[in-house]
N, C-alpha and C positions, 0 to 999 in steps of 0.2 A: 403750346408749340414750341420749338426752336426757332430761336428771331436772331438773322448773324447780328454782330457785336457791330457793327460797320453802319446800321441801320437804326439804332437807338439807344438811347442815352437811359440812366437810372432810371428817368421819370417814364421811358419808354415812347419817348417823344420821336419821333423820323428827325434823321441828321442827311444832309445830302453828303459829296466826296471833296468840300472844299480844300482839305487837308491833301488831299493827293489829285486836285485837278490842274496845277503847274506842272503835271507833268508829263502832259500831253499839249501837241502842237500846236492846238489848233481848239479854242474854247467852244466853238460851234458845232464841235463833232455829237453824235446825238445823244452821247451819256453826259453831256453837262446839263447843268439846269435842274429844275422839280420836275416830279412826276406828279401830276394831279390824283393821283388816288393814292399815293404812297400814308397816306392815315388808314389806309382800308386792309393796309398788309399786313398787321394779323392780329385785326379784328375778327374776334368771332359771333360777335353783337349777332352779323348776316348768315350764319350758315345756321339752316337749323337741324336738330337730330334726327333720327326719325323717328325716334315717339313724339317729338311732337308734330312732327308730317303726317302721323296720323289721322286728327284733327282737322287737318287743314283740305280743304277743295283741291279735288284729284285732276281734274281738266285745266289741259295748256294748250294750247297752241303749236309750242314748239318744246321736244323732247332733248338734251344735251347729254345723253353717256359718255363722263369722261370728264375732267376738267385738267386735263396737259396742256402745255403748250397750244395747241390745232382747238379742241373743245373750249376749252377759256376763251380765246381769239372768238370761236366763231358764236358761241353766246354772247359774245360784250358788241357783238356787230350785227347782229339778229336783233337785240335789245333796243340798239340805237336805232336800225333800220326799221324796228317796226316799236314803234313806241308802245302803243292800246294793245298789244302782246304781250303775254304772257309767259316767258321762254324757264325751263325746270332746267335742271343742272344738278345733275346726281352723280358725284364724287364720293370716291370708300374714304378719302382718308385725308381732309384739306389741309393737315400741318403740313408745313415745307419737305416736297422729297427734298432726295436724296443717291443721283444717280451720276453715272463716271462718263455720259456720252449725250450728248443734243448741250452741251453746252460752247458750239460754236456759231455764230449767223452770220451766214455768206451777203455781202452787199442786196443780194437778190431779195431777202429774204429781209432787210431793213428797208429796202421799200417795198415791200408786201403790208409791211405793217404798219408803213407810212397813209397804205390806200387803205388801212382799217380803222383808221384814228390813231392809233396806239406809238405814235413814232418817239414819246417821252418815256417808251418800257422799258428803255437799255439806261433810265434816272437813277439813283440812290441807289444801286445794287453793288458798287466799284466793278464795273463791268472795266472793259478795255478796248480801245481802237483796233482793230488787225487791218492792216494793209498789202497785205498777203503771200506771200510762201517764201519761206527760206530751204533749198532743197540740197540736200549732202550725198553724194552717191560718189562710190572712193575714191574721198579725200577731194573733191571737187565739188564748190560751192558755187549754186543758180539764184539768182532772188527772180521770182515773178510776181511782180505786183496789181493786184487790182488796176481794171478800167478807167477809163476817165468820161466824167460828162461835162459839157458847161460851168460845172460851178468846179472841176479839177476833179479828183484822182477820188472815186468813192472807195468808202470802206465797210468792214466787217466788223462784228461786235462777238468778242468773248469773257465769257460768265459764269455763277453758280451758276447752276441747271435749275437747283431749288427756288432761287433767287430770282429769275425772271419767270419762272411759272408763278409767282407769289404775288410778282407784280401784276401779270396778265389777271389771274385772280383777285387781284383788288378793283381792278378794274369792271368786272362782273359786281363782284358784292355794291359795288357804287350804282348800280344798277337800278332803281327801285322795278321796276317790269321782272327780274332776274328772284329767282326764288334758288336759292343753295340748300340743297340738300345733303346733309351725311349721311349715305347707304348705301347698301349694293343694290343697280339690278339682277337679277334674275333670268327673267326668262323676257324674249317680247313675247305681244300679247299682235296676234292678225288671224289672218286669214291664212289656209294651208291646205298643201294638193300633195299628195304622195311622200307627207313628211319633210313635203320643203316649203316654205313662207311663199306664196301671192302676196300678202299683203298685211304692214304694221299696224295695226292699229294703236295702240301703248305698250308700256312695260309695265312689268313686274316690278315691284324695288322691298326691300326687304332688308333686317339692320346691317349694321356698320362689318359686323361678322357672319357670317349664315354656319350655321349648327349642321355635322354633316346629315345627321337623320332628318334632316327636315324639319324641325320641330317649330321651326322660327315664324312669328307671325309677318307676313305676307302682306301689302297693296295693291293693288291695280291701277293705272293712273295711264287717262285717255291722252292720246296726242291727237287734236283737234288737224293739226297740218304736217308736220312731219316731225320723225326722229332721227337723232342723227350718232349711231357709232361711232365715238370718238374713243376709245376707251383702249387704245395704243398697241405695242409691237406684240405682247399674250393677250387680244386682244379674245374674250371664250365668246363673241359670237360671227367674225369673221370665219367659221364654217358652216353659218347658211349664205354665204356669198358663196366664199372658194372651199372647197373640201379637196383641193391637193396638197399634197406633205408637205411639211415644212422641212428642209435639211439647213442645216448646219454650214456656213462656208470656214469660217473661224473663229477666233475666240479675242476681243481687248482687254488684257490687264492693265489695268488703271493705277499710276501712283499718284502722290503729290509733292510737290519739289515746291520750299519757301525760301526764300531768295528777299536782298532789298532790292527796291525800285531801280531802273533807269531813267536821269535825266534824258528831256525832251531832243536837247541839244547836241543829244550822244550821238543818236541817229535820226534825226528830221532838222529839216530847213525850210522853211517858209512859211505863209500862212497857209497853206493848202499841202502842205502834211506831205512834202516830195520826201520820199526816200535818199539818202545822199550815201547813206552807211555801207559802206564795203565790208561784211563783214570778216572780223578778225579772230576767229574764235580763242585763238590762245590769250589774248587779249583783256577778255572778263575779266572781273573780278567779282567783284558782289553778285553780279546779277549772271549767271553760266551760260544762259540761253546765247546762243550763235546769232539771232538776230531778234529783242523782243517786239511788241505790238506787230508780230504776224504770226501766223502757221508756219513751225520748225516740218518736216518731214523727213526723217533720216532713212536711207535705204538701203543700206545695208546691214541691219538684223537680219534677226531669223525671216522675218514681215518687217515691214515697215512701223517705224516709230513716230509716232507723231507728238507734240510738246507745242501747248498753245497757253496763255496764262487768260486764267481764271481771275487774278486780279494785277493787281501793282505787285503784290509781295507772291506771289501763290501761282502756280503753272502744274495743268493737266500734264502730266506721261500717260500713253496710252500704246502699249506694245499689243502689238499683231503676233497671234501664233496661228498659220497654213491648220487647217484641216478640221475634219467636225469634231474630234476626240484632244479634250486639254490636258495634258500633265497634270499627274496626280502632286495635290501638295501634301500627302500628308508626310509622303513616303522622301520631300526634298525636290523633286524634278520639275515641277513647275518653277519653284524659283532661281532651280541654275539651268533652266530653259533659257529664262525670265536677264541671268546673270551674262547669258552668255551669246545674246542677241543686241542689250544693250552696251557690250561691251563692244558685238562689232560696228553698233548701230553707231558709238560715239568713242573712238577708240582715245585712248587716254594723253596718246602722242599728240592727237587733234585738236583735242577738244580737256582739257586736263578737268576745267574745274565743271564741265559740267556733266564731264567721266566721273567724278568725286562725289559730288550732287544726285545723282542716280543710282551712288552702289548705296551712299550713303541711305536714299529712299527706300532698297529694296529692304536694306539689313535692318533699319528700323520699324521697316511696316509688319504689323503683326498678324496681320489676315491682307491677303491680295487680293482684291474685287476685279471679279473678271465679269464678264461680258457678252453672248452668243451673239457672231454675225449673219443675219440672215436676208435673201432676195427672195421678198413676195408679188409678184407683178397683181397690177392691177385685171380688176376682172368687174366686166359688165354688169350693170343692177337695173335688173329689171323686176322688184320688187318694189310696188305701189308702198309708200306711204314710210320709206324710210332711203338713207342716205347713209355709207360708211363713208370716210375721209380720215385722213392722216395716215399713221402707219397700222391703224383696224384695218385698210384698203390697200395701202401698196409699201414694201416693206425692201429700203438697198441696204449697202454694204456702210456702215457710215466712217468711212476712210475719208471720202470726202468732203461731209459734214454736210450736206445737202438736202438732208431727209427733211428740216424746216420751216427750207425755205420752198421745198416741194408741196409741203403739205396746207401754209399760209397763202399761200398762191392758189393753194385749189380753194383755200376760204372766199380770196378775196373773189376769184373768176364764178365761185358759188353761189355769194348773196349779190353780188351784181345782176345776176342774171332774175333769181328771186325777188329783185323789184320791182323788175317790170312784167312777173307772173306770178297769176294767183296759189297760192305754194295750197290751199285746199282743195283746187282743183285736177284732179289725178293726172288727166290728158295731159297738162301745162307743166305739170312736172316734170311727165315724161321726158317732153319736149327741154325740158330745162338740163336733165340729167342727161340727153344725147346728149348737147350743146356745152357741157360742163366739162364730159369725156373728154369730144373733141377738141376745144380750146385747153384743157389741162395735157395733152397728150403730147405737145413738143418739148416743154419744159421737162416734164415729168420722167420722158424718152431720154433724152439728155446725160438729166446729172444719175440717172436713174441708171445707163449701160455707160457709163465714163465712171461705176461708182463699183461696178463687179469689172469693167477690162482692165480698171487700175489692179484694183488689188491683187487679180491673175495676174496680170507682169508684174506687177512690186513684190509678188510673194514665191513667184516658180523660181525653180531652184535648175532648172533644163536649161539646156545652148541654147537652141532656139530662140526662147523666152527672155534671157538673157541676153542675146540679140538685140532684139526689141525694145530693151529696155536703155540698152544703151543709146538705142538711134533714138530712143523716146527722152533723154538726156537734153541727148547733141542737138536734136529739134528745136528744146522752148531755150537753148541757149543761143540760137542764132538773132531773136529779137524781133521789134517789129510783128508782124499778124503771127510769125511762129511761136510768139512769146505772150502775145496780150489774147487773141482769137481763143485758145486753150485755158487762160487765164477765164476769158469768158463763162466758158463752161463751166470751170469748175466753180463759181460764184453767184449760177443763178443767170446773171446777165444778159447771154444770148442762148437762148432756145431757139436752134435751128439743125436736129438731124441731117439738114443734106450739107452743113458747111461739117460737122462734126463726124460725117462719111469721111467729104472731105481731106482733114486732117491728119484721121485714119487711116487712109492708101500712102495720103503724105511719109507718114511715119516708118508705112511698110515699104515702102522703095528706099527709103534714106537708109533701112537695117540692111537692106540687096545692096545698095551701094557701098556703105558700110563691109559687108563680106567681102563682094567682091576686087575694093580694093587696098582689101586685109587691114583699113587703118581700124577696127572693131578690135 
């Protein structure tokens, strides 16, 4: 397994980020300090190979399919809430994953981590605080900070996706009642009617890599209470719940910028981390970002271009290419499209250092990594004994970075309900699922609708939507609740669909005013 250089020394002893702790203004933010499960980060002692699992007891109280961010957090919470229960987690590959999305946690997601008892999970992975959004549009700049609470400004966190997942998996491996198996779930087992599951009572587990001819030995595992499907955006079991075809909205293409860190007093002041920096993009030298420690959104490309730090010295670039079809890389069309988009988003005369860094990263990359963006609405689940959760249930466009926030709050709400109900009683579980669907809906609705609507707005080329885009920027620039409440929607802190509708109509009326007054 690949271990991040910042996490281990030559003796493979966990290290903290002490060398970079001075780079942020407040030592009390979540990534300072030590993580209690760091010693399990790269440990494989707790991972059971499929060949060894064959000889083990096959009955468990809970079965979790997938150990991504949501599956690992769920397994940890089930284990700590039910110390006498056996929890099985089946994951194909327990090595550190490498993805180009899922690298920014909104403040709402950080709050969910605290509710789950994982408030220290961002420690020891070189994560970076996120204070809000810097937005660039037609040569104008705007800062949208996150909301405040009684203790000051709330923060998000950005990081390497794989490192966060490994920290979450470390928490699972540390629980004595969790069995971590490296293998593949090939089937759900239970009762069927007209080729549709009516009840799930277990899973069939096979080796890590399944042969196409079906010759692999597989074993059946019994789930006495519940089976949780958490196998992510490419879930092979989603069709049992939702058979609707999935259409691609766009593609995100990823690059990495390497740069010097920024000293805290350049951009922030005070112990609460108040942003004092008024962006001067042409002044950036070592660090090319318009506003470090923030999500940087550039709206003048072919589609939106996002930049956020994965560490103090690395920044992820995600360039959106709208539409279901991706230009070919083999004939150079993809690189040419990206070059045009990045040059438009960060023009040389406004962002000389950033423009140069983007062109250099594009030229130096041997392969452009891309991922399709989809929208999959949640579907009511009447299948007894099983729960779909995370991206296996509900997917939204990654533009707003709210996916993990929705998924983690789903875990918080579901485990809270299960604590007061008997998970072995099917009638009580059905009530739990109904309450869960109702309680998760406001936050999921706000984040999902906002992600799809903003992408449609920012990626559109029509004159009408261009006017709405202008109105949206002007609206956010007004300050007060015009800025802070939309910030609450984006950050997962303000799950109010009715308030979202109010702001949607307010932007529409502003667009009408701009058109009539000829100010657009």
